[in-house]
N, C-alpha and C positions, 0 to 999 in steps of 0.2 A: 640578147640574153639578159636584158634588164627585166622586161615584163612580157616576153614572148611576142613582142610587137603588137600587143593588143592596146587599144586606146582605153583611157579611163572612163568610168561612169561620170555623168555630169555631176552627180552628188553621191557620196558614199551611202551604201545600203546597210552597212554594219557599224555599230557604235561599240567601242571598247572603253574600258575604264582602267586608267593607270593604277597599278598596284593589285589588280585582280587578274585571275586567270580567264582565258577564253578557250573554247574548244575549236580545234582545227581538224578538218577531215581531208584526207587525200585518197583518191582512188587510183589504182594501178592496173592498167590493162596487161602489163608485163611486170611482174614483181621482182625486178632485178635486185640483187644485193647492193647496198650502198648506204649513204648517210644523208640526212636532211638538215637544212638550216633556215632560220627565219631572220629577215632583215627589215628595217623600217627606214623610210625616207620622209623628211620634213621639207623637201624642196618646194619652193613656192609654186612651181609649175608641175602639177601631178602628171601631165601628159609627157613630160620629159624629166622624170625623176632620175637623177644621176648619183647623188650622194646618199649612201646607205650606212647604217650601223647595225651590227648583228645583235639580236636580242635573245636568240635561243639556238641550240644545236641538238639534234636528235640522233645519237648513235644508232645505227641499224635501221633508221627510218621506220621503225615500228616492228621490225622482225627481231624477236628475242635472241635468235642465234646470229643475227646479222646477215642472214642468207635469203630466206624465202619470205619476202614482204607480202603480207595479206593483200587481197584485192582491195580492201578498204581499211584505212587506218584512221582512228580518231584519237587525238591526244590533247592534253591540256598544256597551254603555254602561258607563262606568267608575263604580262605586260609590265615592264619595270615601273615601280612607283615614281622613279625620278623623271619620267618623260612628261612634258607639259601638254596642255590641251592642244588639239589640232582639228580644224574643220575638215581638212581633206589631206590625209597622209596616205602613203603607199606601203602596204605590207607585202613583202616579197618572200616567196618560198623557193628554195633551191635544192635540187636533188642531184647528187653525183652517183652514177651507177657504175659498178666495178666488174660486171660479169664477163667482160671481154678479156680480162687478165692483162693483155698488152695494150689496151686502150681504155679510155673512160668515156662514158656518155653523160650528157648534161641536160637537165630538165628544169624548167622554171615556170612559175605562175605568180600573179600578183592579185591583190584585192585592194579596193579603195575603202578606207576606214576613217571614221571620225573617232577622236579620242577625247574623253572627258577627263579632267585632271585638275587638281589644286596645286600641282607642283610649279615651281618657278622656273626661270631659265636654267638650262643645264648644258654642259659640254660633253657629248658622248665621245669616247675614245676607244678604238679608232673609228674614224669616219672614212669610208672607202668609196672612191669613184668607180662605178661599175659600168662597163660598156659591153664586154664579151665575157671571156673566162680568164682574163689576165690577172684577176685577183686570186686565182687558184693556182696550185702547182701546175707547171707546164709539161710535166712528164709523168707517165703512169706510175713510175717508181715512187712518186710522192704521195700515193694513196694507199690505203690499207689493202693488204692482200687477203681478200675475203675467203679464198680457198686454202690459205695457209694458216688458218686459225687466228687471224688478226681481227680482233674486235668482236662485237661492237663495243668499243671503249673510247673514253674521252681522249686518250693519248693518240688515237689515230685520226681525230678530227682535223680538218684542214681549213684553209682560208683565214680571213681576219678573225681575231679573237672576239669573243662575246664582249660587248662594250662595257666599260666602266664609266662613271659619271662624276663630274665636278661642277661646282657652282660657277656661273659666268654671268657677265652683264649683257643685256640685250644689245645686239649690234656687234659684240665681240666676234671675231672670225670663228665660224663653226658652232657658235652658240645657238641652241634651238629654244624657241619659246612659242607662245600662242600666235605669234605673227610669222612663224616659219623659221628657216635656217638662215643665219647670217652668212654672207659670202665668206668662203674660207680663204683668207690671205695668210693666216697663221693658225695653228691649231695643235692638236694633241701632242706632238713631240717634234722639235724643229731646229734648223740653222738657216737664216734668210739672206737673199741678194737682191738689191734694187740698183740697177747698174746704168752708168753712162760712161763717158770717157775718162781715162786717167789724165792727170795733169803732168806736164813735163817741166814744171817749174818747181823750185825748192819749196816745200810746204811749210807753213808757219806752225802747224800743229796746235793752234790755239783753241779751236772749237771742237766740240764733241760731234757736231754735224759737219759734213764736208760740203762746203759751198765754194767750189773752185771753178775757175774758168778753164775749160778744156783746151789744150793746144794741139790735139790730134783730131782726126776725122772719125775716130772710132766711136760708135754709139751702141753700147751694150745694154741699153735700157730694156727691161723686161716688159714694160707696158705694151710694146709693139706685139709681143706674143699673146698677151691677154686680149688684144684687139683683133686677133685673127691670123697673124703671121705664124708660120709653123716652125717652132723651135726645133722639133725633132727631125726636120729636113736639113738642118745645119750640119753639113758633112765635111770631111777632109777635102782639101783641094779647092774649096770655094772662097770667094771674097766675102766671108761672113764675119760678124763680130764674135760668134761663138761656134764651137763644134759640140754637138750634143753627144756626150760620152756615156759610157756604161757598158752593159753586156759583158763581153769578154775583154774589155779594155779598149775596144775600138768604137766605132760609130754606134749610137744607141739604137737607131731605128725607130719607127713610128710608135711601137708599143709603149715606150717609156712615157710618152705624152698621154697615154690612157691610164697607165697603172701607177706611175711614180711621180711624173712631173706635172705641176699645175701652175698656171700663171694668172695672176689677177692684179690689176693696177700695176704697181712696180715690184711685185713680189714673185719670187720663184720658190715654190714649195717642192720639197723632195720627200715623198712618202716611202718609208722603208718598212716593208712588212716581213712576215715570217719566212719568206724565201731567203732572208739574210741570216736566219738563225743558224748558228754553227758554221757559218761560211767565212772563209778567209782567202781572198777578199770578196766583198760585195761592192759592185761599182755602180754609182749613180752620180755622175758629176759632169762638168763641162770644161772644155779647154777654151780659155780666152784667146782670141786672135786680135791683139791690140793694134795691129797694123792691117787688119782685114785680109789676112793671108799673105802679106808681104813680109820680108825680113824686117825685124824690129829696127835694124840700123837705119831704115828709111824714114821712120817717124819718131824714134826715140833719139832726139838730138841734144838733150840736156844731160847734165851730169847725173841727175836723179829723176826718177819717175814714181809718182804716187798713185796708188789704187786703194780705195776704201770700200768697206762693206759693213753692214750691221748684222749681228747674229743673235739668234735666240734659240734655245733648245727646250723641248718639253718631252718627258718620257725617258730621257737617256739614263736617268738615275735608276731606272727599274731594270736595266739590262747590264750585261758585262762587256759589251762590245766596245773596242777602241775605234774611234772614227777620225781619219785624217780629213781635215776641212780644206786646207790649202797646201799644195805641194807642186813642185816643178820637176817632173819626172819622178820615178819611184825612189831615186836616191836623193831627191831634193826636198825633204820634208821641212815644212815651214810652221804649220799650225795644226794642232789636233785637239780632240776632246777625249778626256779620260774620265770615265764614270766612276762613282764611288765603289761599285760592286765589281770592277775589274780586279784581277788578282794583284795589281799594283795600284789600285785606286785609293787606298788609304782612307776610305770612308768619305772622300771629298770629290765633288764634281769640279774638274779643273780644265782650263785651257793650258796646253803645254806646247813648247816651241822646240824646233830643230831636233826632232826625235831621231835617234840613231838607227832605229829599226822599226818594224811593223808589229812588234808585240804590244807596246814598246818596252825595252829594258831601261832606257835612259833618255833624258832630254836635258836641255840647258836652262830653260826658264819655265815658269808656271804662274798661273793666277787662278785662284778659286772663284767660281762663278755660281750663280743661282739659276734655276729653271724659270722660265716665263719672264725673263728680264732681257731687254735688248742691250747689246754691247757693241760699241762702234769700234771697228778695227781699221787702223791705218797701216798700210804696208808701203814702205819706201824702198824701191829697188835702186841699186847702184850698178848699172849694166857693165861698166868697165871691169869691175872686180867680182861680180856675182854676189854682191853684198845685199842683205835684206835687213831692214830695221822695222820693228813692230811697235805700235802704240795701241793701247786700249783705253778708250774714253780720254784721249789726249795725254795719257800717262805712259811713259816709256815702259815697254815690257821686256824686249830682248833684241839682240842683234846677232847675226850669223851670216853664213855664206852657203850658197847652193852650187853644186858642180854643173852649172849650165852656162853656155856661151849665149848670153841673153841677146846680144845684138845680131847674132846669126839665126836666132830662133824665128819661126813663123807662127808658132802657137805656144800657148802656155802663159802663165801657170794653170794648173787644174784646180777647180774649186767645186765643192759639193760634198758628197758622201762617199767615202772610200773606207769601208768598215772591215774590221777583223775581229771575229767573234771566237775567241779561244776559251770563253767561259763555259761552264757546264749547266748554268741555269737556263730555264725557259724564258721566253719573252712574254710578259703578261699583257703587253699592248703593243700596237705598231708604233714604230719610231718615225715621226714626220720631221723632216728637216727642210726648212725653207731658207732661202738666202735673200738678203736685201743688200744690194751693193750701191755705193755712191761713186762719185768720181774720185 
């Protein structure tokens, strides 16, 4: 479902110019009602284009009433002026057909294109990894009801948002330029984890980067998943460093590694799309298994245990959803992100601590942060008492307790995205959260 399994041309037969319109024609043997979308990929290998951003959406796919699409439709599409030159990019056309009422049909085609442009490097947002139809609603109820008078209107369009663009430096993750797309290790909107073992000695807290000698056998480094290990096969009951969580609160399953989870070098990226809009909660996280499935009493032998990760967010300020980042059971809230547009956001993007509920109505500590800036978080657990102490960039943030028998636990805490969207505003871009954790 990327390009209908067709191989690319050796060289593009069509040249497009950034900032100008081009004509696109599609022919329909069966003019089912539905909507059409255009995507573009700058991936270095056109035969395996994976990462796409949306440049246009066509309500009704050419049918004025959104129902009876003509046998041939020609329309003009604006190639965004922000996109840079490209010797071989992939233009992708996608059609969702809604005529079955209780089910949806999907069609796709691609074209190899050359792009001329004077634009410099730019970061499209959102960038979506496409494999099948996981980037689209998974239930027919998520699509417009063509026979109930819905559409064709923009409010019924689905999938990733049409991209917006920001200036970036060549080589920055997700940045596109005339040399292609830089590997996405962080991008549009994020929280990041690059992980190894926790230390079971008392930390000095002197450095902003964690350079400790692990005293346990746990290796939660994400590089292993970027190199081919399957993170989404990490399930309950195994001797794993992680359990891939999500879905309805249990094991995520393989789909999460196609649509939401990406691993590169030592980074875990979590891409949260429009399926989280208005949802409370949306789950995309992992359970740590610090003793590889055994009770923590078997490997947590010191008074205190330290775990660290670095976090960066992008795009969170544009939405109203509250995001739990670190928690140990639903009642054990430790660290969250409160955006400025949340009803209690107070116009500031903040890290908040030990939240009393999932709205949240109250919390005990906070720190104002900025987007696109990395923050190093150090978490010190005191297993005997359930105590938790937090530092940000080596500065004390807050202390509290969670109602967890840590030494009896075999998994936890949970880290990632656990979002609650009680706001009424729409999401202008996808929220990407990546996690980078240290020892």
